[in-house]
N, CA, C, O and the ligand as a Tripos MOL2 file, in Angstrom:
@<TRIPOS>MOLECULE
protein
  309   307    78     0     0
PROTEIN
NO_CHARGES

@<TRIPOS>ATOM
      1 N           0.8560   -1.1880    0.0000 N.3       1 MET1
      2 CA          0.0000    0.0000    0.0000 C.3       1 MET1
      3 C           0.8880    1.2330    0.0000 C.2       1 MET1
      4 O           1.2330    1.7500    1.0630 O.2       1 MET1
      5 N           1.2650    1.7130   -1.1940 N.am      2 PRO2
      6 CA          2.1740    2.8640   -1.2240 C.3       2 PRO2
      7 C           1.5150    4.1830   -0.8570 C.2       2 PRO2
      8 O           2.1940    5.1130   -0.4220 O.2       2 PRO2
      9 N           0.1780    4.2780   -1.0270 N.am      3 LYS3
     10 CA         -0.5010    5.5340   -0.7070 C.3       3 LYS3
     11 C          -1.8380    5.2320   -0.0460 C.2       3 LYS3
     12 O          -2.4650    4.2070   -0.3160 O.2       3 LYS3
     13 N          -2.2620    6.1390    0.8220 N.am      4 LEU4
     14 CA         -3.5570    6.0070    1.4880 C.3       4 LEU4
     15 C          -4.2530    7.3610    1.4120 C.2       4 LEU4
     16 O          -3.6840    8.3830    1.7990 O.2       4 LEU4
     17 N          -5.4890    7.3620    0.9110 N.am      5 LYS5
     18 CA         -6.2360    8.6200    0.8570 C.3       5 LYS5
     19 C          -7.0790    8.7420    2.1180 C.2       5 LYS5
     20 O          -7.9220    7.8920    2.4050 O.2       5 LYS5
     21 N          -6.8390    9.8040    2.8610 N.am      6 CYS6
     22 CA         -7.5680   10.0640    4.1020 C.3       6 CYS6
     23 C          -8.9120   10.7160    3.7790 C.2       6 CYS6
     24 O          -9.1020   11.2610    2.6910 O.2       6 CYS6
     25 N          -9.8260   10.6560    4.7180 N.am      7 VAL7
     26 CA        -11.1420   11.2830    4.5770 C.3       7 VAL7
     27 C         -10.9960   12.7900    4.3210 C.2       7 VAL7
     28 O         -11.8410   13.3820    3.6500 O.2       7 VAL7
     29 N          -9.9430   13.4090    4.8420 N.am      8 CYS8
     30 CA         -9.7240   14.8500    4.6810 C.3       8 CYS8
     31 C          -9.1490   15.2090    3.3100 C.2       8 CYS8
     32 O          -8.8780   16.3760    3.0280 O.2       8 CYS8
     33 N          -8.9670   14.1940    2.4620 N.am      9 SER9
     34 CA         -8.4270   14.3280    1.0960 C.3       9 SER9
     35 C          -6.9060   14.2850    1.0220 C.2       9 SER9
     36 O          -6.3460   14.2790   -0.0740 O.2       9 SER9
     37 N          -6.2280   14.2550    2.1650 N.am     10 GLU10
     38 CA         -4.7740   14.1010    2.1500 C.3      10 GLU10
     39 C          -4.4240   12.7290    1.5760 C.2      10 GLU10
     40 O          -5.0100   11.7170    1.9600 O.2      10 GLU10
     41 N          -3.4630   12.7090    0.6530 N.am     11 VAL11
     42 CA         -2.9530   11.4390    0.1480 C.3      11 VAL11
     43 C          -1.6410   11.1730    0.8820 C.2      11 VAL11
     44 O          -0.6480   11.8760    0.6890 O.2      11 VAL11
     45 N          -1.6580   10.1520    1.7190 N.am     12 ILE12
     46 CA         -0.5150    9.8530    2.5770 C.3      12 ILE12
     47 C           0.3900    8.8760    1.8390 C.2      12 ILE12
     48 O          -0.0150    7.7630    1.5050 O.2      12 ILE12
     49 N           1.6120    9.3080    1.5940 N.am     13 ASN13
     50 CA          2.5790    8.4740    0.8810 C.3      13 ASN13
     51 C           3.2420    7.5240    1.8800 C.2      13 ASN13
     52 O           3.8880    7.9600    2.8320 O.2      13 ASN13
     53 N           3.0760    6.2390    1.6510 N.am     14 LEU14
     54 CA          3.6370    5.2360    2.5640 C.3      14 LEU14
     55 C           4.7900    4.4620    1.9380 C.2      14 LEU14
     56 O           5.1830    3.4090    2.4400 O.2      14 LEU14
     57 N           5.3290    4.9850    0.8410 N.am     15 SER15
     58 CA          6.3900    4.2520    0.1480 C.3      15 SER15
     59 C           7.7490    4.4040    0.8290 C.2      15 SER15
     60 O           8.6520    3.5970    0.6030 O.2      15 SER15
     61 N           7.8970    5.4350    1.6610 N.am     16 GLU16
     62 CA          9.1660    5.6580    2.3500 C.3      16 GLU16
     63 C           9.3140    4.6400    3.4810 C.2      16 GLU16
     64 O           8.3820    4.4310    4.2580 O.2      16 GLU16
     65 N          10.4940    4.0060    3.5710 N.am     17 ILE17
     66 CA         10.7400    3.0170    4.6260 C.3      17 ILE17
     67 C          11.9770    3.4280    5.4170 C.2      17 ILE17
     68 O          13.0510    3.5400    4.8260 O.2      17 ILE17
     69 N          11.8780    3.6560    6.7110 N.am     18 PRO18
     70 CA         10.6560    3.6100    7.4970 C.3      18 PRO18
     71 C           9.7840    4.8300    7.2230 C.2      18 PRO18
     72 O          10.2770    5.9040    6.8790 O.2      18 PRO18
     73 N           8.4940    4.6420    7.3810 N.am     19 SER19
     74 CA          7.5500    5.7220    7.0800 C.3      19 SER19
     75 C           7.3480    6.6290    8.2940 C.2      19 SER19
     76 O           7.1630    6.1430    9.4100 O.2      19 SER19
     77 N           7.3820    7.9460    8.0780 N.am     20 PRO20
     78 CA          7.1170    8.8690    9.1840 C.3      20 PRO20
     79 C           5.6380    8.9100    9.5820 C.2      20 PRO20
     80 O           5.2790    9.5140   10.5920 O.2      20 PRO20
     81 N           4.7760    8.2580    8.7750 N.am     21 HIS21
     82 CA          3.3320    8.2880    9.0500 C.3      21 HIS21
     83 C           2.8190    6.9740    9.6280 C.2      21 HIS21
     84 O           1.6600    6.8810   10.0340 O.2      21 HIS21
     85 N           3.6650    5.9760    9.6640 N.am     22 GLN22
     86 CA          3.2310    4.6480   10.0840 C.3      22 GLN22
     87 C           3.7050    4.3510   11.5000 C.2      22 GLN22
     88 O           4.8510    4.6200   11.8610 O.2      22 GLN22
     89 N           2.7980    3.7910   12.2900 N.am     23 TYR23
     90 CA          3.0930    3.4130   13.6700 C.3      23 TYR23
     91 C           2.7450    1.9460   13.8520 C.2      23 TYR23
     92 O           1.9210    1.4020   13.1170 O.2      23 TYR23
     93 N           3.3650    1.3110   14.8210 N.am     24 LEU24
     94 CA          3.1170   -0.1070   15.0860 C.3      24 LEU24
     95 C           2.5820   -0.2460   16.4990 C.2      24 LEU24
     96 O           3.1470    0.2940   17.4500 O.2      24 LEU24
     97 N           1.4680   -0.9910   16.6250 N.am     25 MET25
     98 CA          0.8540   -1.1930   17.9430 C.3      25 MET25
     99 C           0.8220   -2.6720   18.2670 C.2      25 MET25
    100 O           0.7440   -3.5220   17.3790 O.2      25 MET25
    101 N           0.8830   -2.9560   19.5300 N.am     26 ILE26
    102 CA          0.7180   -4.3300   19.9870 C.3      26 ILE26
    103 C          -0.0150   -4.2800   21.3260 C.2      26 ILE26
    104 O           0.2060   -3.3830   22.1400 O.2      26 ILE26
    105 N          -0.8800   -5.2490   21.5320 N.am     27 SER27
    106 CA         -1.5920   -5.2700   22.8070 C.3      27 SER27
    107 C          -0.6180   -5.6140   23.9280 C.2      27 SER27
    108 O           0.4100   -6.2540   23.7060 O.2      27 SER27
    109 N          -0.9540   -5.1870   25.1060 N.am     28 ASP28
    110 CA         -0.1230   -5.4800   26.2730 C.3      28 ASP28
    111 C          -0.0280   -6.9940   26.4840 C.2      28 ASP28
    112 O           1.0270   -7.5080   26.8530 O.2      28 ASP28
    113 N          -1.1320   -7.7030   26.2470 N.am     29 GLN29
    114 CA         -1.1270   -9.1620   26.4280 C.3      29 GLN29
    115 C          -0.2040   -9.8480   25.4260 C.2      29 GLN29
    116 O           0.5600  -10.7380   25.7990 O.2      29 GLN29
    117 N          -0.2670   -9.4390   24.1460 N.am     30 LYS30
    118 CA          0.6130  -10.0620   23.1490 C.3      30 LYS30
    119 C           2.0760   -9.7140   23.4180 C.2      30 LYS30
    120 O           2.9610  -10.5570   23.2690 O.2      30 LYS30
    121 N           2.3210   -8.4540   23.8180 N.am     31 TYR31
    122 CA          3.6930   -8.0380   24.0950 C.3      31 TYR31
    123 C           4.2780   -8.8350   25.2600 C.2      31 TYR31
    124 O           5.4730   -9.1300   25.2860 O.2      31 TYR31
    125 N           3.4300   -9.1740   26.2120 N.am     32 ASP32
    126 CA          3.8790   -9.9050   27.3920 C.3      32 ASP32
    127 C           4.3600  -11.3150   27.0370 C.2      32 ASP32
    128 O           5.0560  -11.9440   27.8340 O.2      32 ASP32
    129 N           3.9960  -11.8200   25.8470 N.am     33 ASN33
    130 CA          4.4680  -13.1400   25.4240 C.3      33 ASN33
    131 C           5.9420  -13.1230   25.0280 C.2      33 ASN33
    132 O           6.5640  -14.1800   24.9130 O.2      33 ASN33
    133 N           6.5080  -11.9310   24.8190 N.am     34 PHE34
    134 CA          7.9010  -11.8190   24.4150 C.3      34 PHE34
    135 C           8.7740  -11.6310   25.6560 C.2      34 PHE34
    136 O           8.4940  -10.7890   26.5090 O.2      34 PHE34
    137 N           9.8100  -12.4140   25.7340 N.am     35 GLN35
    138 CA         10.7410  -12.3430   26.8660 C.3      35 GLN35
    139 C          12.1740  -12.3810   26.3370 C.2      35 GLN35
    140 O          12.4280  -12.9730   25.2880 O.2      35 GLN35
    141 N          13.1010  -11.7620   27.0430 N.am     36 GLY36
    142 CA         14.5080  -11.8340   26.6970 C.3      36 GLY36
    143 C          14.8000  -11.2720   25.3160 C.2      36 GLY36
    144 O          14.1880  -10.2880   24.8990 O.2      36 GLY36
    145 N          15.7430  -11.9000   24.6000 N.am     37 LEU37
    146 CA         16.0710  -11.4490   23.2560 C.3      37 LEU37
    147 C          14.8910  -11.7510   22.3400 C.2      37 LEU37
    148 O          14.3100  -12.8360   22.3930 O.2      37 LEU37
    149 N          14.5510  -10.7980   21.5170 N.am     38 VAL38
    150 CA         13.3550  -10.9040   20.6810 C.3      38 VAL38
    151 C          13.7440  -10.8530   19.2130 C.2      38 VAL38
    152 O          14.5740  -10.0430   18.8000 O.2      38 VAL38
    153 N          13.1260  -11.7400   18.4310 N.am     39 ASP39
    154 CA         13.2770  -11.7040   16.9750 C.3      39 ASP39
    155 C          12.3530  -10.5890   16.4830 C.2      39 ASP39
    156 O          11.1310  -10.7110   16.5600 O.2      39 ASP39
    157 N          12.9330   -9.5150   15.9830 N.am     40 THR40
    158 CA         12.1250   -8.3540   15.6090 C.3      40 THR40
    159 C          11.1360   -8.6650   14.4860 C.2      40 THR40
    160 O          10.0860   -8.0280   14.4000 O.2      40 THR40
    161 N          11.4520   -9.6290   13.6300 N.am     41 GLU41
    162 CA         10.5170  -10.0050   12.5580 C.3      41 GLU41
    163 C           9.2750  -10.6830   13.1550 C.2      41 GLU41
    164 O           8.1570  -10.4430   12.7000 O.2      41 GLU41
    165 N           9.4710  -11.5160   14.1600 N.am     42 VAL42
    166 CA          8.3320  -12.1710   14.8250 C.3      42 VAL42
    167 C           7.4940  -11.1160   15.5480 C.2      42 VAL42
    168 O           6.2650  -11.1360   15.4840 O.2      42 VAL42
    169 N           8.1690  -10.2030   16.2300 N.am     43 LEU43
    170 CA          7.4620   -9.1250   16.9200 C.3      43 LEU43
    171 C           6.6900   -8.2700   15.9240 C.2      43 LEU43
    172 O           5.5400   -7.9060   16.1720 O.2      43 LEU43
    173 N           7.3230   -7.9490   14.7970 N.am     44 TYR44
    174 CA          6.6830   -7.1020   13.7750 C.3      44 TYR44
    175 C           5.3880   -7.7350   13.2780 C.2      44 TYR44
    176 O           4.3910   -7.0420   13.0760 O.2      44 TYR44
    177 N           5.4050   -9.0560   13.0810 N.am     45 ARG45
    178 CA          4.2110   -9.7480   12.5680 C.3      45 ARG45
    179 C           3.0410   -9.6900   13.5540 C.2      45 ARG45
    180 O           1.8870   -9.8390   13.1540 O.2      45 ARG45
    181 N           3.3290   -9.4780   14.8160 N.am     46 GLU46
    182 CA          2.2690   -9.3790   15.8280 C.3      46 GLU46
    183 C           1.7010   -7.9610   15.9390 C.2      46 GLU46
    184 O           0.6740   -7.7410   16.5800 O.2      46 GLU46
    185 N           2.3790   -7.0130   15.3120 N.am     47 MET47
    186 CA          1.9910   -5.6150   15.4600 C.3      47 MET47
    187 C           0.8600   -5.2360   14.5090 C.2      47 MET47
    188 O           0.7240   -5.8000   13.4230 O.2      47 MET47
    189 N           0.0650   -4.2810   14.9350 N.am     48 ILE48
    190 CA         -1.0200   -3.7280   14.1380 C.3      48 ILE48
    191 C          -0.5080   -2.4310   13.5230 C.2      48 ILE48
    192 O          -0.0470   -1.5310   14.2240 O.2      48 ILE48
    193 N          -0.6000   -2.3570   12.1930 N.am     49 ILE49
    194 CA         -0.1140   -1.1690   11.4960 C.3      49 ILE49
    195 C          -1.1540   -0.0540   11.6030 C.2      49 ILE49
    196 O          -2.3410   -0.2530   11.3440 O.2      49 ILE49
    197 N          -0.6710    1.1140   11.9920 N.am     50 THR50
    198 CA         -1.5190    2.2890   12.1290 C.3      50 THR50
    199 C          -0.8910    3.4270   11.3390 C.2      50 THR50
    200 O           0.3170    3.6520   11.4110 O.2      50 THR50
    201 N          -1.7180    4.1400   10.5870 N.am     51 VAL51
    202 CA         -1.2420    5.2780    9.7990 C.3      51 VAL51
    203 C          -1.8870    6.5410   10.3600 C.2      51 VAL51
    204 O          -3.1060    6.6150   10.5150 O.2      51 VAL51
    205 N          -1.0500    7.5350   10.6610 N.am     52 LYS52
    206 CA         -1.5450    8.8160   11.1770 C.3      52 LYS52
    207 C          -1.4970    9.8510   10.0720 C.2      52 LYS52
    208 O          -0.4470   10.0850    9.4730 O.2      52 LYS52
    209 N          -2.6260   10.4660    9.8040 N.am     53 CYS53
    210 CA         -2.6880   11.4940    8.7700 C.3      53 CYS53
    211 C          -1.9220   12.7330    9.2430 C.2      53 CYS53
    212 O          -2.1850   13.2350   10.3360 O.2      53 CYS53
    213 N          -0.9750   13.2360    8.4330 N.am     54 PRO54
    214 CA         -0.2090   14.4160    8.8520 C.3      54 PRO54
    215 C          -1.0200   15.7060    8.8210 C.2      54 PRO54
    216 O          -0.5870   16.7220    9.3650 O.2      54 PRO54
    217 N          -2.1850   15.6770    8.1940 N.am     55 THR55
    218 CA         -3.0080   16.8810    8.0780 C.3      55 THR55
    219 C          -4.0700   16.9650    9.1790 C.2      55 THR55
    220 O          -4.1920   17.9930    9.8450 O.2      55 THR55
    221 N          -4.8350   15.8930    9.3710 N.am     56 CYS56
    222 CA         -5.9590   15.9570   10.3180 C.3      56 CYS56
    223 C          -5.7320   15.0780   11.5550 C.2      56 CYS56
    224 O          -6.5460   15.1010   12.4780 O.2      56 CYS56
    225 N          -4.6580   14.3160   11.5870 N.am     57 SER57
    226 CA         -4.2940   13.4300   12.7100 C.3      57 SER57
    227 C          -5.2370   12.2470   12.8920 C.2      57 SER57
    228 O          -5.1940   11.5810   13.9260 O.2      57 SER57
    229 N          -6.0920   11.9740   11.9020 N.am     58 ARG58
    230 CA         -6.8890   10.7370   11.9950 C.3      58 ARG58
    231 C          -5.9400    9.5520   12.0610 C.2      58 ARG58
    232 O          -4.8550    9.5640   11.4790 O.2      58 ARG58
    233 N          -6.3740    8.5360   12.7790 N.am     59 LEU59
    234 CA         -5.6180    7.2890   12.8550 C.3      59 LEU59
    235 C          -6.3590    6.2320   12.0460 C.2      59 LEU59
    236 O          -7.5440    5.9820   12.2650 O.2      59 LEU59
    237 N          -5.6480    5.6180   11.1130 N.am     60 HIS60
    238 CA         -6.1940    4.5420   10.2850 C.3      60 HIS60
    239 C          -5.5500    3.2520   10.7870 C.2      60 HIS60
    240 O          -4.3600    3.0210   10.5720 O.2      60 HIS60
    241 N          -6.3250    2.4280   11.4460 N.am     61 ILE61
    242 CA         -5.7930    1.2340   12.1010 C.3      61 ILE61
    243 C          -6.1500   -0.0040   11.2820 C.2      61 ILE61
    244 O          -7.3240   -0.3120   11.0770 O.2      61 ILE61
    245 N          -5.1260   -0.7030   10.8220 N.am     62 PHE62
    246 CA         -5.2990   -1.8940    9.9970 C.3      62 PHE62
    247 C          -5.2040   -3.1330   10.8790 C.2      62 PHE62
    248 O          -4.1980   -3.8410   10.8780 O.2      62 PHE62
    249 N          -6.2670   -3.3770   11.6270 N.am     63 GLU63
    250 CA         -6.2560   -4.5060   12.5660 C.3      63 GLU63
    251 C          -6.1450   -5.8460   11.8700 C.2      63 GLU63
    252 O          -5.6250   -6.8050   12.4410 O.2      63 GLU63
    253 N          -6.6310   -5.9230   10.6340 N.am     64 ASN64
    254 CA         -6.6060   -7.1920    9.8950 C.3      64 ASN64
    255 C          -5.6990   -7.1260    8.6740 C.2      64 ASN64
    256 O          -5.9530   -7.7880    7.6670 O.2      64 ASN64
    257 N          -4.6380   -6.3230    8.7680 N.am     65 GLY65
    258 CA         -3.6750   -6.2240    7.6760 C.3      65 GLY65
    259 C          -4.0980   -5.2030    6.6270 C.2      65 GLY65
    260 O          -5.2390   -4.7400    6.6020 O.2      65 GLY65
    261 N          -3.1350   -4.8660    5.7560 N.am     66 PHE66
    262 CA         -3.3830   -3.8600    4.7220 C.3      66 PHE66
    263 C          -4.3850   -4.3290    3.6760 C.2      66 PHE66
    264 O          -4.9350   -3.5080    2.9420 O.2      66 PHE66
    265 N          -4.6310   -5.6320    3.5940 N.am     67 ASP67
    266 CA         -5.5560   -6.1460    2.5800 C.3      67 ASP67
    267 C          -7.0150   -5.9160    2.9590 C.2      67 ASP67
    268 O          -7.9100   -6.1100    2.1360 O.2      67 ASP67
    269 N          -7.2530   -5.5070    4.1870 N.am     68 ASN68
    270 CA         -8.6180   -5.2730    4.6460 C.3      68 ASN68
    271 C          -8.7750   -3.8010    5.0340 C.2      68 ASN68
    272 O          -7.7980   -3.1310    5.3700 O.2      68 ASN68
    273 N         -10.0230   -3.3040    4.9840 N.am     69 PRO69
    274 CA        -10.2310   -1.8820    5.3030 C.3      69 PRO69
    275 C          -9.7670   -1.5290    6.7190 C.2      69 PRO69
    276 O          -9.8310   -2.3440    7.6390 O.2      69 PRO69
    277 N          -9.3000   -0.2910    6.8580 N.am     70 ALA70
    278 CA         -8.8640    0.2100    8.1600 C.3      70 ALA70
    279 C         -10.0620    0.7120    8.9530 C.2      70 ALA70
    280 O         -11.0980    1.0690    8.3920 O.2      70 ALA70
    281 N          -9.8970    0.7300   10.2590 N.am     71 ILE71
    282 CA        -10.8370    1.4220   11.1420 C.3      71 ILE71
    283 C         -10.2200    2.7930   11.3720 C.2      71 ILE71
    284 O          -9.0440    2.8990   11.7190 O.2      71 ILE71
    285 N         -11.0120    3.8420   11.1790 N.am     72 THR72
    286 CA        -10.4700    5.1980   11.2660 C.3      72 THR72
    287 C         -11.0210    5.9110   12.4920 C.2      72 THR72
    288 O         -12.2230    5.8810   12.7580 O.2      72 THR72
    289 N         -10.1200    6.5580   13.2400 N.am     73 TYR73
    290 CA        -10.4890    7.3300   14.4270 C.3      73 TYR73
    291 C         -10.1540    8.7910   14.1810 C.2      73 TYR73
    292 O          -9.0740    9.1200   13.6910 O.2      73 TYR73
    293 N         -11.0830    9.6560   14.5230 N.am     74 GLN74
    294 CA        -10.9020   11.0930   14.3400 C.3      74 GLN74
    295 C         -10.7930   11.7730   15.6990 C.2      74 GLN74
    296 O         -11.4470   11.3730   16.6610 O.2      74 GLN74
    297 N          -9.9580   12.8060   15.7630 N.am     75 LEU75
    298 CA         -9.8290   13.5720   16.9970 C.3      75 LEU75
    299 C         -11.1570   14.2300   17.3500 C.2      75 LEU75
    300 O         -11.8950   14.6730   16.4700 O.2      75 LEU75
    301 N         -11.4490   14.2890   18.6320 N.am     76 GLU76
    302 CA        -12.6140   15.0430   19.0670 C.3      76 GLU76
    303 C         -12.2810   16.5190   18.9530 C.2      76 GLU76
    304 O         -11.1380   16.9210   19.1750 O.2      76 GLU76
    305 N         -13.2540   17.3130   18.6130 N.am     77 SER77
    306 CA        -12.9740   18.7500   18.4610 C.3      77 SER77
    307 C         -13.1400   19.4880   19.7700 C.2      77 SER77
    308 O         -12.9450   20.7030   19.8230 O.2      77 SER77
    309 ZN         -6.5260   13.3520    7.1500 Zn       78 ZN78
@<TRIPOS>BOND
     1     1     2 1
     2     2     3 1
     3     3     4 2
     4     3     5 am
     5     5     6 1
     6     6     7 1
     7     7     8 2
     8     7     9 am
     9     9    10 1
    10    10    11 1
    11    11    12 2
    12    11    13 am
    13    13    14 1
    14    14    15 1
    15    15    16 2
    16    15    17 am
    17    17    18 1
    18    18    19 1
    19    19    20 2
    20    19    21 am
    21    21    22 1
    22    22    23 1
    23    23    24 2
    24    23    25 am
    25    25    26 1
    26    26    27 1
    27    27    28 2
    28    27    29 am
    29    29    30 1
    30    30    31 1
    31    31    32 2
    32    31    33 am
    33    33    34 1
    34    34    35 1
    35    35    36 2
    36    35    37 am
    37    37    38 1
    38    38    39 1
    39    39    40 2
    40    39    41 am
    41    41    42 1
    42    42    43 1
    43    43    44 2
    44    43    45 am
    45    45    46 1
    46    46    47 1
    47    47    48 2
    48    47    49 am
    49    49    50 1
    50    50    51 1
    51    51    52 2
    52    51    53 am
    53    53    54 1
    54    54    55 1
    55    55    56 2
    56    55    57 am
    57    57    58 1
    58    58    59 1
    59    59    60 2
    60    59    61 am
    61    61    62 1
    62    62    63 1
    63    63    64 2
    64    63    65 am
    65    65    66 1
    66    66    67 1
    67    67    68 2
    68    67    69 am
    69    69    70 1
    70    70    71 1
    71    71    72 2
    72    71    73 am
    73    73    74 1
    74    74    75 1
    75    75    76 2
    76    75    77 am
    77    77    78 1
    78    78    79 1
    79    79    80 2
    80    79    81 am
    81    81    82 1
    82    82    83 1
    83    83    84 2
    84    83    85 am
    85    85    86 1
    86    86    87 1
    87    87    88 2
    88    87    89 am
    89    89    90 1
    90    90    91 1
    91    91    92 2
    92    91    93 am
    93    93    94 1
    94    94    95 1
    95    95    96 2
    96    95    97 am
    97    97    98 1
    98    98    99 1
    99    99   100 2
   100    99   101 am
   101   101   102 1
   102   102   103 1
   103   103   104 2
   104   103   105 am
   105   105   106 1
   106   106   107 1
   107   107   108 2
   108   107   109 am
   109   109   110 1
   110   110   111 1
   111   111   112 2
   112   111   113 am
   113   113   114 1
   114   114   115 1
   115   115   116 2
   116   115   117 am
   117   117   118 1
   118   118   119 1
   119   119   120 2
   120   119   121 am
   121   121   122 1
   122   122   123 1
   123   123   124 2
   124   123   125 am
   125   125   126 1
   126   126   127 1
   127   127   128 2
   128   127   129 am
   129   129   130 1
   130   130   131 1
   131   131   132 2
   132   131   133 am
   133   133   134 1
   134   134   135 1
   135   135   136 2
   136   135   137 am
   137   137   138 1
   138   138   139 1
   139   139   140 2
   140   139   141 am
   141   141   142 1
   142   142   143 1
   143   143   144 2
   144   143   145 am
   145   145   146 1
   146   146   147 1
   147   147   148 2
   148   147   149 am
   149   149   150 1
   150   150   151 1
   151   151   152 2
   152   151   153 am
   153   153   154 1
   154   154   155 1
   155   155   156 2
   156   155   157 am
   157   157   158 1
   158   158   159 1
   159   159   160 2
   160   159   161 am
   161   161   162 1
   162   162   163 1
   163   163   164 2
   164   163   165 am
   165   165   166 1
   166   166   167 1
   167   167   168 2
   168   167   169 am
   169   169   170 1
   170   170   171 1
   171   171   172 2
   172   171   173 am
   173   173   174 1
   174   174   175 1
   175   175   176 2
   176   175   177 am
   177   177   178 1
   178   178   179 1
   179   179   180 2
   180   179   181 am
   181   181   182 1
   182   182   183 1
   183   183   184 2
   184   183   185 am
   185   185   186 1
   186   186   187 1
   187   187   188 2
   188   187   189 am
   189   189   190 1
   190   190   191 1
   191   191   192 2
   192   191   193 am
   193   193   194 1
   194   194   195 1
   195   195   196 2
   196   195   197 am
   197   197   198 1
   198   198   199 1
   199   199   200 2
   200   199   201 am
   201   201   202 1
   202   202   203 1
   203   203   204 2
   204   203   205 am
   205   205   206 1
   206   206   207 1
   207   207   208 2
   208   207   209 am
   209   209   210 1
   210   210   211 1
   211   211   212 2
   212   211   213 am
   213   213   214 1
   214   214   215 1
   215   215   216 2
   216   215   217 am
   217   217   218 1
   218   218   219 1
   219   219   220 2
   220   219   221 am
   221   221   222 1
   222   222   223 1
   223   223   224 2
   224   223   225 am
   225   225   226 1
   226   226   227 1
   227   227   228 2
   228   227   229 am
   229   229   230 1
   230   230   231 1
   231   231   232 2
   232   231   233 am
   233   233   234 1
   234   234   235 1
   235   235   236 2
   236   235   237 am
   237   237   238 1
   238   238   239 1
   239   239   240 2
   240   239   241 am
   241   241   242 1
   242   242   243 1
   243   243   244 2
   244   243   245 am
   245   245   246 1
   246   246   247 1
   247   247   248 2
   248   247   249 am
   249   249   250 1
   250   250   251 1
   251   251   252 2
   252   251   253 am
   253   253   254 1
   254   254   255 1
   255   255   256 2
   256   255   257 am
   257   257   258 1
   258   258   259 1
   259   259   260 2
   260   259   261 am
   261   261   262 1
   262   262   263 1
   263   263   264 2
   264   263   265 am
   265   265   266 1
   266   266   267 1
   267   267   268 2
   268   267   269 am
   269   269   270 1
   270   270   271 1
   271   271   272 2
   272   271   273 am
   273   273   274 1
   274   274   275 1
   275   275   276 2
   276   275   277 am
   277   277   278 1
   278   278   279 1
   279   279   280 2
   280   279   281 am
   281   281   282 1
   282   282   283 1
   283   283   284 2
   284   283   285 am
   285   285   286 1
   286   286   287 1
   287   287   288 2
   288   287   289 am
   289   289   290 1
   290   290   291 1
   291   291   292 2
   292   291   293 am
   293   293   294 1
   294   294   295 1
   295   295   296 2
   296   295   297 am
   297   297   298 1
   298   298   299 1
   299   299   300 2
   300   299   301 am
   301   301   302 1
   302   302   303 1
   303   303   304 2
   304   303   305 am
   305   305   306 1
   306   306   307 1
   307   307   308 2
@<TRIPOS>SUBSTRUCTURE
     1 MET1         2 RESIDUE 1 A MET
     2 PRO2         6 RESIDUE 1 A PRO
     3 LYS3        10 RESIDUE 1 A LYS
     4 LEU4        14 RESIDUE 1 A LEU
     5 LYS5        18 RESIDUE 1 A LYS
     6 CYS6        22 RESIDUE 1 A CYS
     7 VAL7        26 RESIDUE 1 A VAL
     8 CYS8        30 RESIDUE 1 A CYS
     9 SER9        34 RESIDUE 1 A SER
    10 GLU10       38 RESIDUE 1 A GLU
    11 VAL11       42 RESIDUE 1 A VAL
    12 ILE12       46 RESIDUE 1 A ILE
    13 ASN13       50 RESIDUE 1 A ASN
    14 LEU14       54 RESIDUE 1 A LEU
    15 SER15       58 RESIDUE 1 A SER
    16 GLU16       62 RESIDUE 1 A GLU
    17 ILE17       66 RESIDUE 1 A ILE
    18 PRO18       70 RESIDUE 1 A PRO
    19 SER19       74 RESIDUE 1 A SER
    20 PRO20       78 RESIDUE 1 A PRO
    21 HIS21       82 RESIDUE 1 A HIS
    22 GLN22       86 RESIDUE 1 A GLN
    23 TYR23       90 RESIDUE 1 A TYR
    24 LEU24       94 RESIDUE 1 A LEU
    25 MET25       98 RESIDUE 1 A MET
    26 ILE26      102 RESIDUE 1 A ILE
    27 SER27      106 RESIDUE 1 A SER
    28 ASP28      110 RESIDUE 1 A ASP
    29 GLN29      114 RESIDUE 1 A GLN
    30 LYS30      118 RESIDUE 1 A LYS
    31 TYR31      122 RESIDUE 1 A TYR
    32 ASP32      126 RESIDUE 1 A ASP
    33 ASN33      130 RESIDUE 1 A ASN
    34 PHE34      134 RESIDUE 1 A PHE
    35 GLN35      138 RESIDUE 1 A GLN
    36 GLY36      142 RESIDUE 1 A GLY
    37 LEU37      146 RESIDUE 1 A LEU
    38 VAL38      150 RESIDUE 1 A VAL
    39 ASP39      154 RESIDUE 1 A ASP
    40 THR40      158 RESIDUE 1 A THR
    41 GLU41      162 RESIDUE 1 A GLU
    42 VAL42      166 RESIDUE 1 A VAL
    43 LEU43      170 RESIDUE 1 A LEU
    44 TYR44      174 RESIDUE 1 A TYR
    45 ARG45      178 RESIDUE 1 A ARG
    46 GLU46      182 RESIDUE 1 A GLU
    47 MET47      186 RESIDUE 1 A MET
    48 ILE48      190 RESIDUE 1 A ILE
    49 ILE49      194 RESIDUE 1 A ILE
    50 THR50      198 RESIDUE 1 A THR
    51 VAL51      202 RESIDUE 1 A VAL
    52 LYS52      206 RESIDUE 1 A LYS
    53 CYS53      210 RESIDUE 1 A CYS
    54 PRO54      214 RESIDUE 1 A PRO
    55 THR55      218 RESIDUE 1 A THR
    56 CYS56      222 RESIDUE 1 A CYS
    57 SER57      226 RESIDUE 1 A SER
    58 ARG58      230 RESIDUE 1 A ARG
    59 LEU59      234 RESIDUE 1 A LEU
    60 HIS60      238 RESIDUE 1 A HIS
    61 ILE61      242 RESIDUE 1 A ILE
    62 PHE62      246 RESIDUE 1 A PHE
    63 GLU63      250 RESIDUE 1 A GLU
    64 ASN64      254 RESIDUE 1 A ASN
    65 GLY65      258 RESIDUE 1 A GLY
    66 PHE66      262 RESIDUE 1 A PHE
    67 ASP67      266 RESIDUE 1 A ASP
    68 ASN68      270 RESIDUE 1 A ASN
    69 PRO69      274 RESIDUE 1 A PRO
    70 ALA70      278 RESIDUE 1 A ALA
    71 ILE71      282 RESIDUE 1 A ILE
    72 THR72      286 RESIDUE 1 A THR
    73 TYR73      290 RESIDUE 1 A TYR
    74 GLN74      294 RESIDUE 1 A GLN
    75 LEU75      298 RESIDUE 1 A LEU
    76 GLU76      302 RESIDUE 1 A GLU
    77 SER77      306 RESIDUE 1 A SER
    78 ZN78       309 GROUP 0 **** ****
């Protein structure tokens, strides 16, 4: 997914690696399964990719991977 169009019309470029717009989340329970030295690739696969719009700060959370629609959260005004 090289680009994501936000509801605010911003086109977020995700082709840059690492991306300044992409964040990685993991639940506290899943993170607790990791102990000692960690294989970062295994950890990465457990993470939920989140994209933050640089214009409106909406969060687009891809809980089921980039192949499925994101859940979008908007800041309260
Ligand atoms: Zn936006």
